N, CA and C atoms as a LAMMPS dump frame, in Angstrom:
ITEM: TIMESTEP
0
ITEM: NUMBER OF ATOMS
360
ITEM: BOX BOUNDS ff ff ff
-5.0000000000000000e+02 5.0000000000000000e+02
-5.0000000000000000e+02 5.0000000000000000e+02
-5.0000000000000000e+02 5.0000000000000000e+02
ITEM: ATOMS id mol type element x y z
1 1 1 N 284.777 416.099 357.508
2 1 2 C 285.743 416.516 356.514
3 1 3 C 285.835 415.501 355.374
4 2 1 N 285.649 414.234 355.645
5 2 2 C 285.745 413.211 354.608
6 2 3 C 284.692 413.4 353.533
7 3 1 N 283.481 413.791 353.9
8 3 2 C 282.445 413.982 352.892
9 3 3 C 282.786 415.152 351.98
10 4 1 N 283.428 416.165 352.539
11 4 2 C 283.853 417.299 351.71
12 4 3 C 284.847 416.83 350.653
13 5 1 N 285.773 415.977 351.044
14 5 2 C 286.746 415.441 350.111
15 5 3 C 286.074 414.573 349.061
16 6 1 N 285.182 413.69 349.486
17 6 2 C 284.56 412.783 348.529
18 6 3 C 283.706 413.533 347.513
19 7 1 N 283.177 414.677 347.871
20 7 2 C 282.405 415.465 346.917
21 7 3 C 283.3 416.078 345.841
22 8 1 N 284.593 416.191 346.108
23 8 2 C 285.504 416.83 345.176
24 8 3 C 286.252 415.846 344.296
25 9 1 N 286.167 414.561 344.576
26 9 2 C 286.961 413.601 343.84
27 9 3 C 286.634 413.628 342.361
28 10 1 N 287.679 413.754 341.554
29 10 2 C 287.506 413.734 340.119
30 10 3 C 286.869 414.982 339.535
31 11 1 N 286.711 416.02 340.314
32 11 2 C 286.07 417.241 339.835
33 11 3 C 287.119 418.174 339.249
34 12 1 N 286.864 418.683 338.067
35 12 2 C 287.778 419.628 337.439
36 12 3 C 287.326 421.05 337.682
37 13 1 N 288.283 421.932 337.749
38 13 2 C 288.014 423.361 337.882
39 13 3 C 288.714 424.027 336.709
40 14 1 N 287.974 424.803 335.934
41 14 2 C 288.552 425.457 334.763
42 14 3 C 288.416 426.958 334.895
43 15 1 N 289.511 427.629 334.807
44 15 2 C 289.518 429.085 334.677
45 15 3 C 290.905 429.45 334.198
46 16 1 N 291.055 429.569 332.891
47 16 2 C 292.367 429.727 332.302
48 16 3 C 292.938 428.344 332.073
49 17 1 N 293.444 427.716 333.113
50 17 2 C 293.918 426.342 333.055
51 17 3 C 292.914 425.447 333.759
52 18 1 N 292.98 424.173 333.461
53 18 2 C 292.079 423.203 334.083
54 18 3 C 292.878 422.374 335.085
55 19 1 N 292.318 422.196 336.275
56 19 2 C 292.928 421.345 337.294
57 19 3 C 291.903 420.308 337.714
58 20 1 N 292.324 419.056 337.707
59 20 2 C 291.413 417.991 338.108
60 20 3 C 292.104 417.086 339.115
61 21 1 N 291.484 416.933 340.273
62 21 2 C 292.003 416.053 341.308
63 21 3 C 291.714 414.609 340.932
64 22 1 N 292.728 413.776 341.072
65 22 2 C 292.56 412.344 340.84
66 22 3 C 292.963 411.606 342.101
67 23 1 N 292.057 410.863 342.71
68 23 2 C 292.369 410.183 343.963
69 23 3 C 293.426 409.092 343.821
70 24 1 N 293.582 408.549 342.608
71 24 2 C 294.646 407.566 342.412
72 24 3 C 295.967 408.311 342.455
73 25 1 N 296.707 408.115 343.441
74 25 2 C 297.993 408.813 343.52
75 25 3 C 298.259 409.361 344.898
76 26 1 N 297.548 410.257 345.43
77 26 2 C 296.657 411.245 344.806
78 26 3 C 297.463 412.314 344.075
79 27 1 N 296.845 412.92 343.086
80 27 2 C 297.528 413.927 342.29
81 27 3 C 296.522 414.849 341.623
82 28 1 N 297.047 415.927 341.055
83 28 2 C 296.239 416.861 340.285
84 28 3 C 296.782 416.848 338.859
85 29 1 N 295.881 416.727 337.889
86 29 2 C 296.242 416.869 336.484
87 29 3 C 295.95 418.311 336.093
88 30 1 N 296.903 418.97 335.468
89 30 2 C 296.735 420.361 335.047
90 30 3 C 296.981 420.424 333.549
91 31 1 N 296.085 421.12 332.848
92 31 2 C 296.246 421.268 331.395
93 31 3 C 295.607 422.563 330.938
94 32 1 N 295.936 422.939 329.722
95 32 2 C 295.306 424.085 329.075
96 32 3 C 294.215 423.522 328.173
97 33 1 N 292.934 423.786 328.465
98 33 2 C 291.855 423.219 327.656
99 33 3 C 291.927 423.631 326.186
100 34 1 N 292.604 424.723 325.883
101 34 2 C 292.731 425.168 324.497
102 34 3 C 293.821 424.399 323.75
103 35 1 N 294.619 423.624 324.464
104 35 2 C 295.686 422.847 323.842
105 35 3 C 295.075 421.675 323.097
106 36 1 N 295.197 421.689 321.783
107 36 2 C 294.554 420.654 320.968
108 36 3 C 295.122 419.265 321.233
109 37 1 N 296.356 419.195 321.686
110 37 2 C 296.958 417.905 321.982
111 37 3 C 296.578 417.39 323.358
112 38 1 N 295.832 418.207 324.125
113 38 2 C 295.403 417.859 325.474
114 38 3 C 296.553 417.43 326.378
115 39 1 N 297.71 418.043 326.193
116 39 2 C 298.847 417.74 327.053
117 39 3 C 298.526 418.152 328.481
118 40 1 N 299.047 417.395 329.436
119 40 2 C 298.807 417.703 330.841
120 40 3 C 300.083 417.447 331.625
121 41 1 N 300.121 417.992 332.817
122 41 2 C 301.189 417.678 333.755
123 41 3 C 300.563 417.072 334.993
124 42 1 N 301.29 416.166 335.622
125 42 2 C 300.847 415.551 336.871
126 42 3 C 301.586 416.217 338.019
127 43 1 N 300.821 416.638 339.02
128 43 2 C 301.38 417.356 340.155
129 43 3 C 300.945 416.663 341.443
130 44 1 N 301.906 416.419 342.326
131 44 2 C 301.545 415.834 343.623
132 44 3 C 300.711 416.845 344.4
133 45 1 N 299.948 416.351 345.357
134 45 2 C 299.1 417.236 346.149
135 45 3 C 299.938 418.258 346.918
136 46 1 N 301.083 417.842 347.44
137 46 2 C 301.939 418.774 348.186
138 46 3 C 302.466 419.874 347.264
139 47 1 N 302.912 419.487 346.08
140 47 2 C 303.436 420.471 345.124
141 47 3 C 302.322 421.412 344.67
142 48 1 N 301.124 420.897 344.427
143 48 2 C 299.986 421.711 344
144 48 3 C 299.683 422.782 345.048
145 49 1 N 299.647 422.375 346.298
146 49 2 C 299.366 423.308 347.381
147 49 3 C 300.43 424.411 347.446
148 50 1 N 301.701 424.028 347.337
149 50 2 C 302.789 425.027 347.35
150 50 3 C 302.707 425.946 346.132
151 51 1 N 302.34 425.393 344.972
152 51 2 C 302.208 426.168 343.739
153 51 3 C 301.14 427.248 343.895
154 52 1 N 299.954 426.861 344.4
155 52 2 C 298.884 427.84 344.599
156 52 3 C 299.296 428.902 345.617
157 53 1 N 299.941 428.482 346.697
158 53 2 C 300.378 429.432 347.732
159 53 3 C 301.381 430.432 347.161
160 54 1 N 302.291 429.961 346.304
161 54 2 C 303.286 430.874 345.723
162 54 3 C 302.645 431.856 344.748
163 55 1 N 301.604 431.429 344.037
164 55 2 C 300.88 432.349 343.151
165 55 3 C 300.163 433.406 343.989
166 56 1 N 299.483 432.955 345.033
167 56 2 C 298.756 433.899 345.9
168 56 3 C 299.699 434.91 346.54
169 57 1 N 300.913 434.468 346.858
170 57 2 C 301.9 435.358 347.481
171 57 3 C 302.618 436.229 346.456
172 58 1 N 302.375 435.957 345.178
173 58 2 C 303.007 436.75 344.118
174 58 3 C 304.473 436.429 343.898
175 59 1 N 304.902 435.217 344.277
176 59 2 C 306.319 434.868 344.133
177 59 3 C 306.592 433.829 343.049
178 60 1 N 305.56 433.288 342.417
179 60 2 C 305.781 432.333 341.323
180 60 3 C 305.861 433.099 340.015
181 61 1 N 306.959 432.91 339.3
182 61 2 C 307.139 433.56 338.01
183 61 3 C 307.435 432.492 336.963
184 62 1 N 306.525 432.296 336.023
185 62 2 C 306.782 431.302 334.975
186 62 3 C 307.771 431.874 333.95
187 63 1 N 308.321 430.992 333.157
188 63 2 C 309.184 431.419 332.058
189 63 3 C 308.293 432.013 330.978
190 64 1 N 308.668 433.179 330.459
191 64 2 C 307.847 433.835 329.437
192 64 3 C 308.715 434.258 328.27
193 65 1 N 308.204 434.019 327.087
194 65 2 C 308.863 434.453 325.87
195 65 3 C 307.772 434.885 324.906
196 66 1 N 307.634 436.184 324.714
197 66 2 C 306.537 436.701 323.908
198 66 3 C 305.214 436.363 324.567
199 67 1 N 304.298 435.758 323.802
200 67 2 C 302.99 435.376 324.334
201 67 3 C 302.999 433.965 324.924
202 68 1 N 304.139 433.281 324.83
203 68 2 C 304.229 431.91 325.317
204 68 3 C 304.7 431.884 326.771
205 69 1 N 303.965 431.15 327.591
206 69 2 C 304.279 431.022 329.01
207 69 3 C 304.506 429.536 329.311
208 70 1 N 305.644 429.238 329.924
209 70 2 C 305.966 427.866 330.299
210 70 3 C 305.939 427.756 331.815
211 71 1 N 305.118 426.836 332.296
212 71 2 C 304.923 426.637 333.731
213 71 3 C 305.485 425.267 334.088
214 72 1 N 306.557 425.253 334.856
215 72 2 C 307.173 423.996 335.265
216 72 3 C 306.718 423.676 336.683
217 73 1 N 305.756 422.765 336.79
218 73 2 C 305.235 422.392 338.108
219 73 3 C 305.093 420.886 338.276
220 74 1 N 305.148 420.144 337.189
221 74 2 C 304.914 418.708 337.269
222 74 3 C 306.04 417.984 337.976
223 75 1 N 305.729 417.348 339.077
224 75 2 C 306.741 416.586 339.799
225 75 3 C 306.483 415.081 339.733
226 76 1 N 305.502 414.68 338.934
227 76 2 C 305.194 413.26 338.772
228 76 3 C 305.251 412.875 337.294
229 77 1 N 306.22 413.407 336.581
230 77 2 C 306.315 413.194 335.136
231 77 3 C 306.497 411.722 334.779
232 78 1 N 307.165 410.974 335.626
233 78 2 C 307.43 409.572 335.326
234 78 3 C 306.758 408.627 336.305
235 79 1 N 305.673 409.07 336.91
236 79 2 C 304.942 408.218 337.853
237 79 3 C 303.995 407.308 337.095
238 80 1 N 304.062 406.047 337.355
239 80 2 C 303.153 405.113 336.692
240 80 3 C 303.633 404.746 335.308
241 81 1 N 302.747 404.202 334.504
242 81 2 C 303.129 403.722 333.184
243 81 3 C 303.02 404.795 332.108
244 82 1 N 302.299 405.881 332.4
245 82 2 C 302.143 406.965 331.426
246 82 3 C 303.18 408.035 331.72
247 83 1 N 303.986 408.345 330.721
248 83 2 C 304.995 409.391 330.873
249 83 3 C 304.392 410.71 330.397
250 84 1 N 304.685 411.781 331.122
251 84 2 C 304.203 413.086 330.696
252 84 3 C 305.25 414.135 331.039
253 85 1 N 305.071 415.291 330.501
254 85 2 C 306.01 416.382 330.67
255 85 3 C 305.878 417.022 332.053
256 86 1 N 306.977 417.566 332.593
257 86 2 C 306.891 418.287 333.859
258 86 3 C 306.467 419.744 333.686
259 87 1 N 306.3 420.17 332.45
260 87 2 C 305.925 421.563 332.208
261 87 3 C 304.738 421.661 331.266
262 88 1 N 304.071 422.81 331.342
263 88 2 C 302.892 423.109 330.545
264 88 3 C 303.144 424.41 329.802
265 89 1 N 302.811 424.46 328.539
266 89 2 C 302.969 425.675 327.745
267 89 3 C 301.588 426.227 327.438
268 90 1 N 301.411 427.509 327.694
269 90 2 C 300.124 428.16 327.472
270 90 3 C 300.363 429.582 326.973
271 91 1 N 299.299 430.362 326.879
272 91 2 C 299.424 431.758 326.434
273 91 3 C 299.44 432.692 327.641
274 92 1 N 299.89 433.885 327.409
275 92 2 C 299.915 434.903 328.471
276 92 3 C 298.497 435.163 328.993
277 93 1 N 297.537 435.247 328.094
278 93 2 C 296.153 435.51 328.494
279 93 3 C 295.62 434.387 329.398
280 94 1 N 295.868 433.127 329.005
281 94 2 C 295.406 431.992 329.809
282 94 3 C 296.076 432 331.18
283 95 1 N 297.382 432.287 331.222
284 95 2 C 298.096 432.356 332.491
285 95 3 C 297.516 433.457 333.382
286 96 1 N 297.307 434.637 332.816
287 96 2 C 296.748 435.754 333.592
288 96 3 C 295.368 435.413 334.145
289 97 1 N 294.542 434.729 333.339
290 97 2 C 293.215 434.309 333.786
291 97 3 C 293.332 433.32 334.938
292 98 1 N 294.268 432.38 334.82
293 98 2 C 294.49 431.389 335.86
294 98 3 C 294.948 432.053 337.164
295 99 1 N 295.902 432.977 337.07
296 99 2 C 296.412 433.667 338.267
297 99 3 C 295.288 434.432 338.965
298 100 1 N 294.473 435.101 338.187
299 100 2 C 293.342 435.843 338.769
300 100 3 C 292.388 434.878 339.483
301 101 1 N 292.127 433.728 338.872
302 101 2 C 291.241 432.736 339.475
303 101 3 C 291.844 432.162 340.759
304 102 1 N 293.142 431.888 340.749
305 102 2 C 293.804 431.365 341.948
306 102 3 C 293.712 432.381 343.075
307 103 1 N 294.022 433.631 342.773
308 103 2 C 293.978 434.674 343.8
309 103 3 C 292.551 434.925 344.283
310 104 1 N 291.551 434.615 343.446
311 104 2 C 290.147 434.748 343.83
312 104 3 C 289.603 433.525 344.555
313 105 1 N 290.434 432.507 344.737
314 105 2 C 290.02 431.321 345.488
315 105 3 C 289.306 430.249 344.689
316 106 1 N 289.264 430.379 343.351
317 106 2 C 288.511 429.414 342.552
318 106 3 C 289.115 428.012 342.554
319 107 1 N 290.416 427.886 342.847
320 107 2 C 291.051 426.575 342.881
321 107 3 C 291.213 426.059 344.302
322 108 1 N 290.704 426.787 345.28
323 108 2 C 290.792 426.355 346.673
324 108 3 C 290.137 425.001 346.93
325 109 1 N 289.025 424.647 346.267
326 109 2 C 288.445 423.314 346.506
327 109 3 C 289.423 422.182 346.181
328 110 1 N 290.22 422.332 345.125
329 110 2 C 291.202 421.305 344.785
330 110 3 C 292.315 421.318 345.827
331 111 1 N 292.725 422.5 346.271
332 111 2 C 293.757 422.622 347.293
333 111 3 C 293.268 422.061 348.629
334 112 1 N 291.984 422.184 348.913
335 112 2 C 291.425 421.652 350.158
336 112 3 C 291.571 420.141 350.211
337 113 1 N 291.512 419.492 349.065
338 113 2 C 291.719 418.051 349.021
339 113 3 C 293.138 417.743 349.474
340 114 1 N 294.103 418.554 349.062
341 114 2 C 295.49 418.347 349.476
342 114 3 C 295.607 418.457 350.992
343 115 1 N 294.928 419.431 351.574
344 115 2 C 294.98 419.605 353.021
345 115 3 C 294.379 418.42 353.758
346 116 1 N 293.241 417.917 353.292
347 116 2 C 292.605 416.801 353.982
348 116 3 C 293.386 415.517 353.765
349 117 1 N 293.998 415.347 352.595
350 117 2 C 294.794 414.15 352.325
351 117 3 C 296.041 414.123 353.204
352 118 1 N 296.638 415.289 353.485
353 118 2 C 297.849 415.322 354.304
354 118 3 C 297.526 415.057 355.764
355 119 1 N 296.257 415.194 356.173
356 119 2 C 295.851 414.924 357.549
357 119 3 C 295.611 413.439 357.797
358 120 1 N 295.501 412.666 356.726
359 120 2 C 295.164 411.237 356.871
360 120 3 C 296.367 410.415 357.281
């Protein structure tokens, strides 16, 4: 199982939103690649796993206003010396693409890191 984890370290997955596992922490950085400011949110591995599970179960509902979708998932906004926002703003299309990818299992490799890290 350790080799599976080491193969995923620092690997980003993009489909709608981008998620990249960072072993320092450990945490997942999530951002919208179309965001010119490259804003990101930091999410703990436990929160990331719960977030994906809630999307798959159809119970996560982001705040929506017109075409703007606000996703509040960052639980490490003030971790370390870099401050970042606990929420991410994206478009409805990007959110829909991300949800489809999550339900299709495309982000499972990042979630698998959370599972193996919690076993350590």
